[in-house]
Residue, then its C-alpha position, 0 to 999 in steps of 0.5 A: m499499500n502507498t497511500i498517505d495515511t500515517r505520518c511515520g510511514l506504516v502501513c495501516a491497511g491491513c490491519g488488524f487493529i484498525e476493527s478489532h480497537g475501532c483505530g482511524g489512524c494517526i492523521a484521520t484523528g489529529g495523532r490520537p490511534f486508538h493505543g492513545e497519542c502517537p510522540v512521533a505524530v504529535c512533533c509530524q503535526d508541530r511542525g506542519h507535516l503530512h508524514c516524517g519523509e517532509c522533515p529534514d532531519i529523517p530519520c531522527a531519533l523518534l523516528t527510527e526507534y519506533s522505526f526499530h523497537p523491537e516488538h512493533g517495528d519493521n526494520g527501518a521499512r516506513i523509513e525508507r516509505c516517508k523518503k520515496w513520499a517526500n520524492g514523490v515516489g508511490k503517492g496512490p490516490 
């Protein structure tokens, strides 16, 4: 999925939390998905960016921590996705 639906580059499509927890995602909820306030989303919003790829500090320590989290990380895939979004690659409809 290439549509920008998160601030950090995570892919929401197909996530089980959408239905099981009524998650609306970080963009639609103003940085408050099902688990509460997301510091990555809030940082991105506060800086006026749609996603982290628009930030000159990518990859910052916070995004790196999230992307490489032992349980919930994706080994840097979300960082690379944000960089692609910033370059206009794969934004989708």
